[in-house]
C-alpha positions in Angstrom: -0.2 -0.5 0.1 1.4 3.2 -1.1 1.5 5.7 2.3 0.4 8.7 0.5 1.5 11.0 3.1 5.6 9.6 2.9 4.7 9.8 -0.8 4.0 13.9 -0.3 6.8 14.8 2.0 9.6 13.2 -0.7 8.1 14.9 -3.2 8.1 17.9 -1.3 12.0 17.7 -0.4 12.5 16.7 -4.1 11.0 19.8 -5.5 13.1 21.8 -2.8 16.3 19.6 -4.1 16.3 20.7 -7.8 15.6 24.2 -6.6 12.1 25.2 -6.7 10.1 26.7 -4.7 7.3 24.4 -3.6 4.6 27.3 -2.5 4.6 28.8 -5.8 1.2 28.4 -7.2 1.6 25.6 -9.8 3.5 23.1 -7.4 1.1 24.1 -4.2 -0.9 21.3 -5.3 1.9 19.0 -7.1 2.8 17.0 -4.1 -1.0 15.0 -3.5 -1.2 14.5 -7.3 1.9 12.3 -7.1 1.0 10.5 -4.4 -2.6 9.9 -5.7 -0.9 9.1 -8.9 1.5 6.7 -7.1 -0.9 5.0 -5.8 -2.7 4.1 -8.6 0.1 3.4 -10.9 1.9 1.2 -8.5 -2.0 0.3 -7.1 -0.7 -3.6 -8.2 1.7 -4.6 -5.3 -1.9 -5.2 -3.1 -3.3 -6.8 -5.6 -2.7 -11.5 -6.1 -2.8 -12.0 -9.6 -4.9 -15.3 -8.8 -7.3 -13.7 -8.2 -8.4 -12.3 -11.6 -6.9 -16.0 -12.3 -9.4 -18.0 -9.9 -12.3 -17.7 -12.3 -12.5 -20.5 -15.3 -13.9 -22.5 -17.2 -14.5 -26.2 -18.5 -12.5 -26.3 -22.0 -13.3 -29.2 -24.1 -10.1 -28.0 -26.2 -6.2 -28.0 -25.5 -5.6 -25.9 -28.4 -3.4 -22.2 -27.5 -5.3 -19.0 -26.7 -3.6 -16.0 -28.0 -4.8 -12.4 -26.6 -2.3 -9.9 -28.4 -1.7 -6.2 -28.0 -2.6 -5.7 -24.3 -1.3 -1.9 -23.9 0.6 -1.7 -20.5 1.9 0.6 -18.0 4.8 0.1 -15.7 7.9 2.3 -13.4 11.2 1.1 -14.2 12.6 -0.2 -10.1 16.2 1.3 -11.5 15.2 5.2 -11.9 11.5 5.6 -11.1 10.5 5.8 -14.7 8.1 4.7 -17.4 8.2 2.3 -19.6 5.0 1.2 -21.8 4.2 -1.4 -24.1 2.2 -3.6 -25.8 1.7 -7.7 -24.3 1.3 -10.5 -25.3 0.3 -13.9 -23.7 -0.7 -17.5 -25.1 -1.7 -21.1 -23.1 -2.1 -24.1 -23.8 -5.5 -24.9 -21.3 -5.1 -28.0 -19.6 -9.1 -28.6 -19.3 -9.9 -25.0 -18.7 -9.8 -21.7 -19.7 -10.1 -18.2 -18.0 -12.2 -15.0 -18.9 -10.0 -13.4 -21.8 -10.5 -10.4 -19.3 -8.7 -12.0 -17.1 -5.3 -12.3 -18.8 -5.3 -8.4 -19.1 -6.0 -8.1 -15.8 -2.6 -10.2 -14.8 -0.7 -8.3 -17.1 -1.8 -5.2 -15.6 -1.6 -6.7 -12.0 2.1 -7.3 -12.3 2.6 -4.0 -14.4 1.1 -2.0 -11.4 4.4 -2.2 -9.5 7.8 -1.6 -9.3 9.3 -3.3 -12.2 11.8 -4.4 -15.0 10.7 -5.7 -18.2 12.6 -9.4 -17.6 11.2 -10.3 -14.3 7.4 -9.4 -15.3 7.0 -11.4 -18.4 8.4 -13.8 -16.2 5.9 -13.3 -13.5 2.4 -12.9 -15.8 3.7 -16.8 -17.6 4.5 -18.5 -14.0 1.2 -16.6 -12.4 -0.7 -18.3 -15.6 1.4 -21.8 -15.2 0.5 -22.0 -11.4 -3.1 -20.4 -11.3 -4.4 -21.9 -14.5 -2.6 -25.8 -14.5 -1.5 -25.1 -18.4 0.1 -27.1 -20.3 2.3 -24.3 -21.8 2.6 -20.3 -21.3 4.3 -18.1 -23.3 4.4 -14.1 -22.7 6.5 -11.5 -25.0 6.7 -8.0 -23.5 7.8 -5.1 -26.3 8.3 -2.0 -24.4 10.0 1.4 -24.7 11.8 2.4 -21.5 11.8 6.4 -20.8 14.6 5.8 -18.8 16.5 4.9 -21.9 15.2 7.1 -24.2 14.7 10.3 -22.8 17.6 10.1 -20.9 21.2 8.3 -20.3 21.7 7.3 -23.9 18.4 9.7 -25.3 17.3 6.7 -27.9 13.8 7.2 -28.8 11.5 4.9 -30.4 14.3 1.7 -29.4 12.1 -1.1 -27.8 13.2 -4.0 -25.7 11.6 -7.4 -26.4 11.5 -10.0 -24.1 10.4 -13.5 -24.2 9.4 -16.1 -21.6 8.2 -19.8 -22.4 7.0 -21.6 -20.3 5.7 -25.8 -20.4 4.6 -26.9 -23.7 6.1 -23.5 -25.6 9.6 -23.7 -24.2 9.6 -28.0 -25.6 8.3 -27.1 -28.5 9.7 -25.1 -31.7 6.4 -25.0 -33.6 4.2 -23.8 -30.4 6.9 -21.3 -30.8 6.2 -20.4 -34.1 2.4 -20.4 -34.4 2.8 -18.2 -31.4 4.8 -15.9 -33.8 2.5 -16.4 -36.7 -0.2 -15.2 -34.4 1.4 -11.5 -33.8 0.8 -11.2 -37.3 
């Protein structure tokens, strides 16, 4: 849970530290706005990914389910700067499926934490594998990191792609190829 009072204090100190007048009109309410923003964008810290994945339905098939182009926004834990992009998530059911919105919700739970992209993909894959007892899971994240595009090397438009495979996807290259074909 985000302690909004501590965040407000920290923002005041930050503004003073960069030489701003915290009492000027444009900044008076900034600590409160920033505290509310952090409570929102880090709300996944208080959420359990098992909850959205707990409502399942019997499935008479075990073919790949692919949900692609799930937009996400997260905060890099190294610089507290945003990274954002698309998640593509596939799984092979093992007798049960979950509502499609629950896959997007699982992405959201992990994106709304201080995060690194490599870890986020693995967390999504592991949650789906565990909670759905899926035969296989594959997660691809494509993201632009503002800590790299607006500072440091300053390479706007560059994207980082991470790929995580579990179960049947790790063992069967033809399933991986079917995943990639589904992204076209």
